[in-house]
Backbone of each chain as ProteinMPNN parsed JSONL, in Angstrom:
{"seq_chain_A": "XXXXXXXXXXXXXXXXXXXXXXXXXXXXXXXXXXXXXXXXXXXXXXXXXXXXXXXXXXXXXXXXXXXXXXXXXXXX", "coords_chain_A": {"N_chain_A": [[-26.344, -8.493, -15.639], [-26.017, -10.677, -17.272], [-25.533, -9.503, -19.748], [-23.115, -8.217, -19.313], [-21.489, -10.387, -18.987], [-21.4, -11.496, -21.541], [-20.06, -9.455, -22.889], [-17.584, -9.338, -21.58], [-16.509, -11.77, -22.063], [-16.204, -13.829, -20.298], [-17.304, -16.266, -17.911], [-20.51, -15.91, -16.216], [-20.564, -16.343, -13.303], [-17.84, -15.97, -12.825], [-17.412, -13.333, -13.61], [-18.982, -12.032, -11.732], [-17.646, -12.745, -9.393], [-15.097, -11.638, -9.828], [-15.761, -8.893, -9.946], [-16.697, -8.549, -7.379], [-14.372, -8.922, -5.85], [-12.783, -6.852, -6.837], [-14.302, -4.709, -6.04], [-14.157, -4.901, -3.289], [-11.496, -4.356, -2.98], [-11.457, -1.75, -3.515], [-11.192, -0.936, -6.085], [-13.159, -0.819, -7.989], [-16.345, 0.749, -8.213], [-19.852, 0.464, -7.514], [-23.042, 1.216, -8.907], [-26.406, 1.295, -8.436], [-29.226, 0.916, -10.535], [-32.344, 0.609, -10.728], [-32.997, -2.54, -11.984], [-30.532, -2.768, -12.972], [-26.968, -2.758, -12.655], [-24.341, -0.537, -12.502], [-20.934, -0.549, -13.138], [-17.926, 1.103, -12.284], [-14.523, 1.94, -12.914], [-11.845, 2.576, -10.573], [-9.143, 3.972, -11.011], [-7.072, 5.282, -9.578], [-6.706, 3.895, -7.244], [-4.765, 1.933, -7.437], [-2.258, 3.121, -7.361], [-0.869, 3.558, -4.777], [0.395, 1.072, -4.215], [2.551, 1.138, -5.955], [4.264, 3.108, -5.113], [7.198, 3.505, -4.202], [8.717, 5.645, -4.394], [8.05, 7.784, -2.753], [8.904, 7.21, -0.118], [11.645, 6.987, -0.68], [12.32, 9.525, -1.57], [12.309, 11.043, 0.76], [14.283, 9.737, 2.165], [16.558, 10.373, 0.572], [16.641, 13.173, 0.824], [17.402, 13.408, 3.478], [19.901, 12.195, 3.344], [21.261, 14.035, 1.763], [21.311, 16.187, 3.509], [23.07, 15.183, 5.415], [25.287, 14.894, 3.798], [25.893, 17.523, 3.266], [26.619, 18.401, 5.858], [28.928, 16.835, 6.188], [30.568, 17.827, 4.114], [31.067, 20.377, 5.024], [32.649, 19.777, 7.197], [34.871, 18.62, 6.058], [38.31, 19.078, 5.053], [39.561, 20.143, 2.495]], "CA_chain_A": [[-25.131, -9.318, -15.424], [-25.89, -11.529, -18.465], [-24.932, -8.706, -20.812], [-21.719, -8.014, -18.919], [-20.827, -11.662, -19.214], [-21.157, -11.606, -22.982], [-19.065, -8.445, -23.273], [-16.281, -9.602, -20.977], [-15.994, -13.039, -22.567], [-15.922, -14.696, -19.141], [-18.586, -16.768, -17.415], [-21.186, -15.011, -15.282], [-20.058, -16.435, -11.923], [-16.485, -15.399, -12.79], [-17.562, -11.865, -13.653], [-19.502, -11.652, -10.419], [-16.588, -12.93, -8.396], [-14.073, -10.614, -10.104], [-16.27, -7.58, -9.554], [-16.749, -8.54, -5.917], [-13.007, -8.742, -5.355], [-12.351, -5.5, -7.212], [-15.056, -3.758, -5.216], [-13.576, -4.99, -1.956], [-10.159, -3.743, -3.027], [-11.595, -0.315, -3.777], [-10.787, -0.646, -7.459], [-14.369, -0.453, -8.734], [-17.501, 0.994, -7.365], [-21.062, 0.136, -8.249], [-24.174, 2.135, -8.755], [-27.587, 0.53, -8.821], [-30.269, 1.675, -11.231], [-33.4, -0.381, -10.968], [-32.456, -3.894, -12.011], [-29.191, -2.714, -13.546], [-25.871, -2.281, -11.811], [-23.263, 0.045, -13.288], [-19.634, -0.622, -12.481], [-16.915, 1.982, -12.86], [-13.181, 1.676, -12.38], [-11.197, 3.615, -9.757], [-7.727, 3.702, -11.32], [-6.146, 5.825, -8.588], [-6.535, 2.981, -6.117], [-3.593, 1.069, -7.598], [-0.981, 3.828, -7.259], [-0.087, 3.391, -3.547], [1.212, -0.13, -4.402], [3.742, 1.366, -6.756], [4.979, 4.324, -4.765], [8.409, 3.456, -3.37], [9.401, 6.92, -4.572], [7.758, 8.7, -1.647], [9.865, 6.882, 0.944], [13.019, 7.239, -1.112], [12.541, 10.974, -1.661], [12.651, 11.52, 2.101], [15.59, 9.139, 2.45], [17.605, 11.129, -0.098], [16.734, 14.511, 1.419], [18.2, 13.254, 4.706], [21.277, 11.92, 2.932], [21.832, 15.297, 1.302], [21.59, 16.968, 4.724], [24.284, 14.646, 5.998], [26.373, 15.199, 2.878], [26.202, 18.933, 3.51], [27.377, 18.45, 7.11], [30.246, 16.262, 5.943], [31.347, 18.74, 3.264], [31.517, 21.48, 5.881], [33.705, 19.269, 8.085], [36.047, 18.23, 5.269], [39.305, 20.144, 4.948], [39.537, 20.899, 1.224]], "C_chain_A": [[-24.885, -10.212, -16.645], [-25.179, -10.775, -19.589], [-23.45, -8.467, -20.545], [-20.902, -9.253, -19.257], [-20.44, -11.799, -20.679], [-20.029, -10.67, -23.396], [-17.674, -8.816, -22.784], [-15.685, -10.905, -21.472], [-15.617, -13.995, -21.456], [-17.278, -15.161, -18.614], [-19.174, -15.832, -16.367], [-20.689, -15.125, -13.849], [-18.672, -15.811, -11.789], [-16.539, -13.879, -12.773], [-17.98, -11.353, -12.291], [-18.413, -11.683, -9.376], [-15.506, -11.851, -8.569], [-14.516, -9.254, -9.596], [-16.335, -7.453, -8.041], [-15.389, -8.247, -5.31], [-12.52, -7.319, -5.622], [-13.033, -4.451, -6.342], [-14.476, -3.726, -3.815], [-12.223, -4.288, -1.888], [-10.225, -2.252, -3.312], [-11.241, 0.058, -5.204], [-11.963, -0.375, -8.374], [-15.419, -0.031, -7.724], [-18.745, 0.72, -8.2], [-22.174, 1.11, -7.927], [-25.388, 1.381, -9.259], [-28.635, 1.411, -9.46], [-31.357, 0.688, -11.599], [-32.805, -1.784, -10.901], [-31.019, -3.918, -12.52], [-28.176, -2.257, -12.511], [-24.772, -1.764, -12.728], [-21.967, -0.038, -12.496], [-18.684, 0.385, -13.129], [-15.585, 1.776, -12.147], [-12.664, 2.859, -11.571], [-9.695, 3.454, -9.931], [-6.754, 4.187, -10.254], [-5.812, 4.857, -7.477], [-5.283, 2.127, -6.228], [-2.286, 1.792, -7.319], [-0.236, 3.652, -5.941], [0.831, 2.178, -3.597], [2.566, 0.206, -4.99], [4.653, 2.433, -6.198], [6.128, 4.211, -3.782], [9.078, 4.829, -3.388], [9.179, 7.873, -3.4], [8.731, 8.485, -0.502], [11.274, 7.279, 0.559], [13.316, 8.733, -1.214], [12.979, 11.501, -0.292], [13.991, 10.959, 2.551], [16.701, 9.997, 1.844], [17.742, 12.558, 0.432], [17.611, 14.458, 2.666], [19.665, 13.012, 4.367], [21.974, 13.201, 2.487], [22.152, 16.213, 2.487], [22.914, 16.504, 5.33], [25.5, 14.912, 5.117], [26.841, 16.632, 3.109], [27.035, 19.09, 4.785], [28.802, 17.947, 6.915], [31.132, 17.24, 5.169], [31.887, 19.924, 4.073], [32.686, 21.052, 6.747], [34.999, 18.972, 7.331], [37.001, 19.382, 5.073], [39.312, 20.885, 3.621], [38.412, 20.398, 0.326]], "O_chain_A": [[-23.743, -10.481, -17.018], [-24.335, -11.334, -20.289], [-22.633, -8.515, -21.464], [-19.776, -9.167, -19.747], [-19.314, -12.165, -21.013], [-19.147, -11.052, -24.165], [-16.692, -8.627, -23.502], [-14.484, -11.131, -21.322], [-14.789, -14.883, -21.658], [-18.291, -14.505, -18.854], [-18.459, -15.069, -15.718], [-20.414, -14.102, -13.224], [-18.359, -15.196, -10.77], [-15.814, -13.223, -12.025], [-17.426, -10.388, -11.764], [-18.274, -10.759, -8.574], [-15.06, -11.238, -7.599], [-13.769, -8.552, -8.914], [-16.062, -6.389, -7.485], [-15.26, -7.442, -4.387], [-11.928, -6.672, -4.758], [-12.432, -3.447, -5.96], [-14.32, -2.658, -3.222], [-11.859, -3.703, -0.868], [-9.202, -1.567, -3.349], [-11.014, 1.229, -5.506], [-11.794, 0.235, -9.429], [-15.381, -0.405, -6.552], [-18.701, 0.742, -9.43], [-22.236, 1.722, -6.86], [-25.394, 0.884, -10.385], [-28.904, 2.516, -8.99], [-31.302, 0.024, -12.634], [-32.193, -2.17, -9.904], [-30.365, -4.961, -12.501], [-28.486, -1.473, -11.614], [-24.323, -2.474, -13.628], [-21.911, 0.355, -11.33], [-18.636, 0.511, -14.353], [-15.531, 1.48, -10.953], [-13.006, 4.008, -11.851], [-9.038, 2.855, -9.079], [-5.713, 3.564, -10.045], [-4.767, 4.971, -6.837], [-4.782, 1.641, -5.214], [-1.28, 1.133, -7.06], [0.993, 3.597, -5.983], [1.944, 2.237, -3.075], [3.591, -0.35, -4.595], [5.729, 2.657, -6.751], [6.063, 4.74, -2.672], [9.895, 5.146, -2.523], [10.051, 8.688, -3.096], [9.312, 9.434, 0.024], [12.014, 7.84, 1.367], [14.445, 9.157, -0.97], [13.905, 12.307, -0.198], [14.749, 11.638, 3.244], [17.677, 10.315, 2.523], [18.85, 13.093, 0.481], [18.448, 15.332, 2.891], [20.56, 13.552, 5.017], [23.144, 13.419, 2.802], [23.151, 16.931, 2.467], [23.762, 17.314, 5.705], [26.604, 15.13, 5.616], [28.04, 16.909, 3.141], [28.029, 19.816, 4.799], [29.758, 18.546, 7.408], [32.292, 17.454, 5.52], [32.997, 20.404, 3.844], [33.6, 21.835, 7.009], [36.089, 19.06, 7.895], [36.578, 20.531, 4.941], [39.1, 22.097, 3.585], [38.231, 20.907, -0.78]]}, "seq_chain_B": "XXXXXXXXXXXXXXXXXXXXXXXXXXXXXXXXXXXXXXXXXXXXXXXXXXXXXXXXXXXXXXXXXXXXXXXXXXXXXXXXXXXXXXXXXXXXXXXXXXXXXXXXXXXXXXXXXXXXXXXXXXXXXXXXXXXXXXXXXXXXXXXXXXX", "coords_chain_B": {"N_chain_B": [[-9.915, 5.42, -19.346], [-6.964, 5.218, -17.536], [-4.835, 2.932, -16.437], [-2.399, 2.424, -16.943], [0.026, 3.545, -15.769], [3.401, 4.594, -16.043], [5.89, 2.019, -16.001], [8.312, 2.558, -14.875], [9.459, 4.59, -12.26], [10.497, 7.674, -10.767], [12.767, 9.349, -8.585], [13.813, 12.536, -7.778], [16.314, 14.486, -6.359], [17.655, 17.584, -5.686], [20.33, 19.892, -5.122], [22.032, 22.895, -4.266], [25.425, 23.353, -3.583], [27.91, 25.084, -1.688], [30.532, 24.408, -2.605], [33.384, 23.201, -4.458], [33.054, 21.051, -7.4], [34.985, 18.993, -7.298], [35.387, 18.444, -4.618], [32.913, 17.515, -3.769], [32.778, 15.297, -5.36], [34.713, 13.66, -4.217], [33.473, 13.055, -1.794], [31.425, 11.548, -2.772], [32.635, 9.326, -3.827], [34.678, 8.184, -2.296], [35.041, 5.611, -0.077], [35.24, 5.79, 2.76], [34.379, 8.33, 3.221], [31.864, 8.262, 2.056], [30.612, 6.642, 3.874], [30.054, 8.369, 5.925], [27.907, 9.95, 5.132], [26.191, 8.495, 3.502], [26.155, 5.358, 3.346], [27.751, 2.471, 4.808], [30.174, 0.813, 2.822], [31.655, -1.202, 0.149], [32.631, 0.193, -1.943], [34.081, 1.045, -5.131], [35.5, 3.304, -7.389], [35.045, 2.224, -10.135], [34.024, 1.24, -13.258], [31.665, -1.338, -13.565], [32.332, -2.534, -11.2], [31.123, -4.418, -8.534], [29.274, -3.872, -5.604], [28.251, -3.502, -2.129], [25.854, -1.679, -0.228], [25.446, -0.955, 3.106], [23.368, -0.879, 5.99], [22.405, -0.691, 9.456], [19.729, -0.017, 10.833], [18.32, -0.76, 13.115], [19.12, -3.001, 15.841], [18.442, -5.699, 15.012], [17.899, -5.39, 12.379], [19.051, -5.655, 9.256], [20.104, -3.93, 6.532], [20.795, -4.458, 3.213], [22.064, -3.397, 0.227], [22.291, -4.145, -3.165], [24.681, -3.319, -5.539], [26.024, -1.987, -8.621], [28.62, -0.417, -10.318], [27.916, 1.785, -12.902], [28.425, 4.018, -14.497], [31.028, 6.36, -14.823], [32.201, 9.587, -14.671], [34.585, 11.538, -13.935], [34.088, 14.018, -11.474], [31.755, 14.769, -12.65], [29.668, 12.852, -13.473], [28.113, 10.134, -11.854], [27.053, 6.866, -11.675], [25.152, 4.174, -10.461], [23.752, 0.9, -10.076], [21.011, 0.03, -7.976], [19.807, -2.205, -6.071], [17.369, -3.597, -4.114], [16.648, -6.215, -2.029], [13.958, -7.091, -0.416], [12.564, -8.645, 2.579], [9.929, -9.29, 2.122], [8.994, -10.009, -1.038], [7.333, -8.347, -2.49], [8.155, -5.829, -1.931], [10.547, -5.522, -3.144], [13.138, -3.782, -4.894], [14.325, -2.494, -7.928], [16.635, -0.455, -9.215], [18.237, 2.533, -10.59], [20.745, 4.719, -9.601], [21.709, 7.988, -10.169], [24.139, 10.437, -10.035], [24.593, 13.808, -10.8], [26.874, 16.296, -11.41], [27.174, 19.74, -11.555], [29.147, 22.422, -12.314], [28.928, 25.598, -10.857], [28.768, 29.211, -10.5], [28.533, 29.625, -7.842], [29.407, 27.335, -6.692], [28.579, 24.055, -6.658], [26.043, 22.391, -8.44], [24.212, 19.77, -7.415], [22.678, 16.864, -8.487], [20.518, 14.203, -7.837], [19.211, 11.374, -9.208], [16.996, 8.755, -8.849], [15.899, 6.066, -10.496], [13.506, 3.607, -11.283], [11.803, 0.446, -10.867], [9.449, -1.696, -9.191], [9.254, -5.262, -8.606], [6.589, -6.027, -8.004], [5.21, -4.077, -9.252], [5.697, -4.742, -11.874], [4.249, -7.106, -12.016], [1.698, -6.187, -11.3], [1.276, -4.184, -13.218], [2.003, -5.346, -15.541], [1.614, -8.411, -16.283], [-0.918, -9.235, -14.791], [-2.261, -6.832, -15.125], [-2.596, -6.681, -17.868], [-4.624, -8.566, -18.27], [-6.722, -7.484, -16.668], [-6.994, -5.021, -17.94], [-7.986, -5.729, -20.413], [-10.403, -6.826, -19.634], [-11.662, -4.537, -18.517], [-11.709, -2.895, -20.758], [-13.426, -4.326, -22.435], [-15.701, -4.154, -20.856], [-16.099, -1.392, -20.72], [-16.531, -0.799, -23.405], [-18.864, -2.221, -23.822], [-20.621, -0.865, -22.055], [-20.625, 1.649, -23.2], [-21.856, 1.137, -25.616], [-24.416, 0.391, -24.804], [-25.461, 2.535, -23.437]], "CA_chain_B": [[-9.33, 5.046, -18.063], [-5.598, 4.779, -17.755], [-4.163, 2.338, -15.296], [-1.053, 2.131, -17.424], [1.064, 4.475, -15.307], [4.631, 3.997, -16.542], [6.427, 1.029, -15.09], [9.419, 3.139, -14.12], [9.19, 5.826, -11.525], [11.75, 8.383, -10.536], [12.872, 10.319, -7.499], [14.9, 13.483, -8.045], [16.62, 15.435, -5.289], [18.709, 18.488, -6.177], [20.717, 20.906, -4.151], [23.212, 23.731, -4.521], [26.401, 23.308, -2.495], [28.951, 26.096, -1.868], [31.82, 23.714, -2.643], [33.695, 22.829, -5.839], [32.685, 19.681, -7.777], [36.015, 18.021, -6.921], [35.201, 18.082, -3.21], [31.705, 16.708, -3.719], [33.116, 14.032, -5.999], [35.409, 12.838, -3.221], [32.468, 12.585, -0.828], [30.568, 10.572, -3.45], [33.353, 8.162, -4.356], [35.625, 7.563, -1.372], [34.132, 4.869, 0.779], [35.222, 6.234, 4.157], [33.574, 9.554, 3.228], [30.499, 7.819, 1.756], [30.042, 6.081, 5.094], [29.629, 9.467, 6.793], [26.615, 10.544, 4.784], [25.32, 7.555, 2.803], [26.141, 4.068, 4.031], [28.994, 1.704, 4.763], [30.197, 0.081, 1.556], [32.946, -1.61, -0.414], [32.592, 0.885, -3.236], [35.315, 1.438, -5.83], [35.05, 4.073, -8.56], [35.451, 1.502, -11.333], [32.831, 0.744, -13.954], [31.544, -2.784, -13.495], [32.579, -2.995, -9.828], [29.926, -4.728, -7.756], [29.485, -3.595, -4.185], [27.05, -3.445, -1.297], [25.666, -0.593, 0.731], [24.849, -1.609, 4.268], [23.118, -0.157, 7.231], [21.684, -1.42, 10.495], [18.961, 1.0, 11.549], [17.985, -1.339, 14.428], [20.019, -4.139, 16.069], [18.124, -6.909, 14.263], [17.491, -5.047, 11.018], [20.206, -5.451, 8.379], [19.724, -3.552, 5.182], [21.897, -4.633, 2.269], [21.663, -2.996, -1.116], [23.222, -4.662, -4.167], [24.974, -2.254, -6.503], [27.089, -2.147, -9.603], [28.96, 0.884, -10.911], [27.51, 1.787, -14.308], [29.019, 5.107, -15.248], [31.876, 7.292, -14.054], [32.833, 10.673, -15.401], [35.07, 12.243, -12.736], [33.577, 15.351, -11.138], [30.56, 15.105, -13.437], [28.568, 11.872, -13.436], [28.335, 8.864, -11.183], [25.803, 6.118, -11.754], [25.225, 2.759, -10.099], [22.464, 0.242, -9.861], [20.63, 0.003, -6.55], [18.779, -3.246, -5.988], [17.085, -3.934, -2.731], [15.837, -7.414, -1.859], [13.235, -7.024, 0.871], [12.047, -9.938, 3.059], [8.707, -9.472, 1.346], [9.355, -9.684, -2.43], [6.497, -7.252, -3.014], [8.844, -4.561, -1.702], [11.836, -5.494, -3.841], [13.326, -2.602, -5.732], [15.419, -2.521, -8.884], [16.696, 0.936, -9.66], [19.545, 3.088, -10.915], [20.985, 6.011, -8.969], [22.653, 8.785, -10.963], [24.514, 11.758, -9.514], [25.117, 14.696, -11.829], [27.47, 17.483, -10.79], [27.344, 20.845, -12.5], [29.863, 23.544, -11.705], [28.243, 26.892, -10.97], [29.584, 30.289, -9.927], [28.412, 29.543, -6.381], [29.894, 26.045, -6.203], [28.15, 22.899, -7.446], [24.658, 21.939, -8.41], [24.213, 18.318, -7.361], [21.363, 16.269, -8.771], [20.444, 12.76, -7.666], [17.977, 10.787, -9.716], [16.877, 7.319, -8.674], [14.75, 5.643, -11.282], [13.383, 2.164, -11.297], [10.475, -0.113, -10.662], [9.41, -2.846, -8.293], [8.685, -6.465, -9.188], [5.139, -6.084, -7.904], [4.698, -3.194, -10.295], [5.708, -5.505, -13.119], [3.106, -8.011, -11.98], [0.45, -5.42, -11.287], [1.06, -3.425, -14.444], [2.34, -6.163, -16.706], [0.781, -9.591, -16.456], [-2.295, -9.106, -14.317], [-2.856, -5.629, -15.711], [-3.034, -7.029, -19.221], [-5.917, -9.228, -18.118], [-7.713, -6.532, -16.167], [-7.243, -3.985, -18.941], [-8.87, -6.325, -21.42], [-11.705, -6.936, -18.984], [-12.257, -3.204, -18.425], [-11.971, -2.43, -22.118], [-14.661, -4.987, -22.84], [-16.77, -3.593, -20.04], [-16.315, -0.006, -21.14], [-17.134, -0.846, -24.745], [-20.238, -2.674, -23.66], [-21.402, 0.187, -21.426], [-20.749, 2.745, -24.169], [-22.836, 0.706, -26.617], [-25.761, 0.245, -24.28], [-25.977, 3.753, -22.77]], "C_chain_B": [[-7.898, 4.64, -18.297], [-4.986, 4.249, -16.478], [-2.716, 2.082, -15.691], [-0.081, 3.214, -17.039], [2.374, 3.828, -15.699], [5.201, 3.042, -15.513], [7.603, 1.578, -14.306], [8.959, 4.416, -13.45], [10.532, 6.41, -11.122], [11.668, 9.289, -9.331], [14.013, 11.249, -7.874], [15.063, 14.389, -6.844], [17.785, 16.277, -5.788], [19.063, 19.497, -5.117], [21.953, 21.646, -4.626], [24.14, 23.601, -3.333], [27.474, 24.348, -2.746], [30.346, 25.468, -1.816], [32.085, 23.316, -4.077], [33.319, 21.369, -6.123], [33.688, 18.636, -7.296], [35.825, 17.528, -5.486], [33.979, 17.176, -3.051], [31.977, 15.322, -4.295], [33.813, 13.1, -5.013], [34.414, 12.239, -2.239], [31.57, 11.5, -1.439], [31.286, 9.265, -3.762], [34.416, 7.557, -3.437], [34.843, 6.908, -0.254], [34.114, 5.319, 2.233], [34.423, 7.532, 4.295], [32.109, 9.206, 2.977], [29.817, 7.312, 3.019], [29.48, 7.175, 6.007], [28.257, 10.015, 6.434], [25.656, 9.556, 4.145], [25.223, 6.241, 3.57], [27.529, 3.455, 3.949], [29.002, 0.913, 3.461], [31.591, -0.398, 1.224], [33.014, -1.051, -1.84], [33.987, 1.113, -3.802], [34.867, 2.187, -7.082], [35.544, 3.455, -9.868], [34.196, 0.951, -11.984], [32.831, -0.778, -13.922], [31.751, -3.33, -12.096], [31.25, -3.206, -9.1], [30.211, -4.507, -6.275], [28.156, -3.607, -3.443], [27.047, -2.169, -0.47], [24.945, -1.223, 1.908], [24.525, -0.631, 5.374], [22.28, -1.001, 8.177], [20.914, -0.395, 11.313], [18.519, 0.554, 12.953], [18.851, -2.586, 14.585], [19.712, -5.371, 15.234], [17.655, -6.618, 12.838], [18.719, -4.726, 10.174], [19.75, -5.121, 6.988], [20.949, -3.661, 4.291], [21.376, -4.296, 0.885], [22.736, -3.466, -2.093], [23.41, -3.626, -5.26], [26.044, -2.67, -7.499], [27.355, -0.792, -10.243], [28.69, 0.831, -12.411], [28.247, 2.848, -15.12], [29.854, 5.995, -14.335], [32.452, 8.326, -14.994], [33.318, 11.616, -14.306], [34.587, 13.692, -12.634], [32.321, 15.746, -11.917], [29.393, 14.137, -13.243], [28.996, 10.6, -12.724], [27.01, 8.114, -11.195], [26.033, 4.679, -11.315], [23.837, 2.195, -9.861], [22.252, 0.1, -8.363], [19.486, -0.981, -6.445], [18.601, -3.679, -4.545], [16.166, -5.144, -2.663], [15.226, -7.399, -0.469], [12.824, -8.438, 1.282], [10.754, -10.294, 2.324], [8.997, -9.058, -0.093], [8.509, -8.574, -3.035], [7.179, -5.901, -2.832], [10.228, -4.52, -2.324], [11.926, -4.277, -4.731], [14.527, -2.806, -6.648], [15.524, -1.109, -9.458], [18.114, 1.332, -10.047], [19.632, 4.473, -10.294], [22.02, 6.761, -9.802], [22.864, 10.134, -10.312], [25.084, 12.577, -10.667], [25.614, 15.958, -11.147], [27.66, 18.553, -11.859], [28.014, 21.996, -11.785], [29.069, 24.825, -11.927], [29.137, 27.95, -10.344], [29.588, 30.209, -8.405], [28.935, 28.218, -5.828], [29.496, 24.914, -7.118], [26.662, 22.686, -7.296], [24.706, 20.418, -8.465], [22.793, 17.782, -7.556], [21.454, 14.767, -8.574], [19.131, 12.304, -8.262], [18.03, 9.281, -9.493], [15.675, 6.876, -9.479], [14.713, 4.133, -11.367], [11.958, 1.723, -11.095], [10.595, -1.31, -9.747], [8.841, -4.049, -8.999], [7.167, -6.486, -9.108], [4.5, -5.142, -8.897], [4.633, -3.948, -11.605], [4.504, -6.428, -13.158], [1.807, -7.236, -12.109], [0.22, -4.765, -12.639], [1.352, -4.236, -15.695], [1.352, -7.291, -16.905], [-0.668, -9.387, -16.079], [-2.985, -7.926, -14.98], [-3.355, -5.899, -17.122], [-4.424, -7.623, -19.18], [-7.0, -8.267, -17.69], [-8.063, -5.503, -17.221], [-8.197, -4.492, -19.998], [-10.291, -6.396, -20.876], [-12.399, -5.579, -18.952], [-12.565, -2.616, -19.789], [-13.28, -3.014, -22.616], [-15.858, -4.372, -22.14], [-17.129, -2.196, -20.513], [-17.009, 0.04, -22.494], [-18.599, -1.217, -24.656], [-21.107, -1.546, -23.098], [-21.626, 1.348, -22.382], [-21.819, 2.402, -25.2], [-24.253, 0.733, -26.071], [-26.285, 1.488, -23.579], [-27.093, 4.356, -23.574]], "O_chain_B": [[-7.626, 3.807, -19.161], [-4.661, 5.002, -15.56], [-1.914, 1.594, -14.895], [0.589, 3.764, -17.913], [2.46, 2.6, -15.691], [5.022, 3.225, -14.309], [7.874, 1.123, -13.195], [8.184, 5.2, -13.998], [11.559, 5.731, -11.135], [10.641, 9.919, -9.077], [15.086, 10.779, -8.254], [14.101, 14.986, -6.362], [18.788, 15.74, -6.26], [18.223, 19.909, -4.317], [22.81, 21.082, -5.306], [23.7, 23.722, -2.19], [27.922, 24.503, -3.882], [31.223, 25.931, -1.086], [31.147, 23.112, -4.847], [33.269, 20.548, -5.207], [33.304, 17.525, -6.928], [36.067, 16.361, -5.176], [34.006, 16.2, -2.301], [31.481, 14.314, -3.793], [33.539, 11.9, -4.979], [34.5, 11.06, -1.894], [31.028, 10.652, -0.731], [30.651, 8.226, -3.94], [34.995, 6.522, -3.768], [34.071, 7.568, 0.44], [33.072, 5.238, 2.883], [33.858, 7.807, 5.354], [31.215, 9.777, 3.602], [28.62, 7.515, 3.222], [28.543, 6.934, 6.768], [27.523, 10.487, 7.302], [24.441, 9.737, 4.223], [24.298, 6.047, 4.359], [28.364, 3.858, 3.14], [27.966, 0.4, 3.038], [32.568, -0.066, 1.895], [33.4, -1.735, -2.788], [34.945, 1.341, -3.064], [33.945, 1.743, -7.767], [36.334, 4.048, -10.603], [33.398, 0.274, -11.336], [33.839, -1.425, -14.206], [31.386, -4.474, -11.822], [30.389, -2.327, -9.052], [31.258, -4.906, -5.763], [27.087, -3.709, -4.044], [28.093, -1.655, -0.072], [23.957, -1.937, 1.735], [25.276, 0.301, 5.661], [21.548, -1.898, 7.76], [21.383, 0.047, 12.361], [18.364, 1.375, 13.856], [19.275, -3.172, 13.589], [20.642, -6.039, 14.781], [17.087, -7.483, 12.172], [19.35, -3.682, 10.339], [19.09, -5.926, 6.332], [21.99, -3.059, 4.553], [20.371, -4.845, 0.434], [23.926, -3.227, -1.89], [22.445, -3.12, -5.833], [26.847, -3.571, -7.253], [26.426, -0.102, -10.661], [29.178, -0.061, -13.105], [28.639, 2.62, -16.265], [29.443, 6.336, -13.226], [33.105, 7.995, -15.984], [32.535, 12.418, -13.799], [34.674, 14.469, -13.585], [31.876, 16.892, -11.862], [28.283, 14.54, -12.897], [30.081, 10.065, -12.954], [25.978, 8.644, -10.783], [26.992, 4.038, -11.745], [22.896, 2.903, -9.502], [23.207, 0.056, -7.587], [18.332, -0.635, -6.699], [19.547, -4.07, -3.862], [15.045, -5.112, -3.171], [15.901, -7.664, 0.525], [12.744, -9.331, 0.439], [10.524, -11.446, 1.957], [9.223, -7.876, -0.354], [8.93, -7.928, -3.994], [6.824, -4.932, -3.503], [11.0, -3.596, -2.068], [10.922, -3.798, -5.257], [15.598, -3.23, -6.213], [14.597, -0.631, -10.112], [19.063, 0.57, -9.858], [18.725, 5.293, -10.435], [23.085, 6.224, -10.105], [21.917, 10.88, -10.065], [25.943, 12.107, -11.414], [24.88, 16.608, -10.403], [28.229, 18.302, -12.922], [27.515, 22.489, -10.773], [28.601, 25.103, -13.031], [30.151, 27.624, -9.726], [30.527, 30.668, -7.755], [28.909, 28.005, -4.616], [30.006, 24.809, -8.233], [26.096, 22.783, -6.207], [25.182, 19.841, -9.443], [21.851, 18.196, -6.881], [22.37, 14.127, -9.089], [18.064, 12.782, -7.877], [18.984, 8.615, -9.895], [14.548, 7.267, -9.177], [15.741, 3.47, -11.504], [11.026, 2.525, -11.147], [11.675, -1.865, -9.548], [8.022, -3.895, -9.905], [6.514, -6.923, -10.055], [3.376, -5.374, -9.343], [3.668, -3.83, -12.359], [3.818, -6.534, -14.175], [0.936, -7.574, -12.91], [-0.897, -4.781, -13.155], [0.976, -3.835, -16.797], [0.361, -7.137, -17.618], [-1.546, -9.366, -16.942], [-4.155, -8.009, -15.352], [-4.409, -5.406, -17.522], [-5.3, -7.238, -19.955], [-8.079, -8.237, -18.282], [-9.226, -5.142, -17.403], [-9.104, -3.779, -20.428], [-11.254, -6.069, -21.569], [-13.572, -5.467, -19.309], [-13.565, -1.918, -19.959], [-14.133, -2.303, -23.147], [-16.891, -4.107, -22.755], [-18.301, -1.86, -20.684], [-17.946, 0.81, -22.705], [-19.457, -0.625, -25.312], [-22.203, -1.297, -23.602], [-22.692, 1.963, -22.378], [-22.595, 3.266, -25.61], [-25.192, 1.063, -26.796], [-27.443, 1.507, -23.161], [-27.653, 5.379, -23.182]]}, "name": "protein", "num_of_chains": 2, "seq": "XXXXXXXXXXXXXXXXXXXXXXXXXXXXXXXXXXXXXXXXXXXXXXXXXXXXXXXXXXXXXXXXXXXXXXXXXXXXXXXXXXXXXXXXXXXXXXXXXXXXXXXXXXXXXXXXXXXXXXXXXXXXXXXXXXXXXXXXXXXXXXXXXXXXXXXXXXXXXXXXXXXXXXXXXXXXXXXXXXXXXXXXXXXXXXXXXXXXXXXXXXXXXXXXXXXXXXXXXXXXXXX"}
């Protein structure tokens, strides 16, 4: 943990706290090796936050269905 | 490690319609027709015109989308901004919707692209991400050196 602190340029308690929060959020995972703990990032975990596109894709498919119905009903 | 997914994301929906572009254009730009398939609005096919799209999916749920006409090329291109202010700002959306009509032998190819980003994306990928990225870079460098 001391070495991590030096590398990250943040105090040890801060590093510990950050890693704890990240681990809880599923953004890092840890692997213990003797007295050492290896942390690795899980980048995929952040993508659900950003994905308004999934909802909107289904919204637009439905709109296109309704557009098609309307076009059939329209005279010219 | 790349957490820097682009800040803008895009939805594209495309479909072939057996109708001429002129007919589709009317459905896209006349508000009484728009209401039938999209939403109620005070749309006008004039660049710069600000309007709202509204729907009430449930009695106490009012959805209002703020829009501004950006581009009009009759029977070819229609583009307007689409900004949604959610009760929870984390779900706010700032985007641009663009319809592209292409005449084909079978009728019209209609393409809708909505591209934009959310404020929380800006925070997650901009400010906070800058800090985290630096932290992870430092961490990665350290781990690479000591392996």
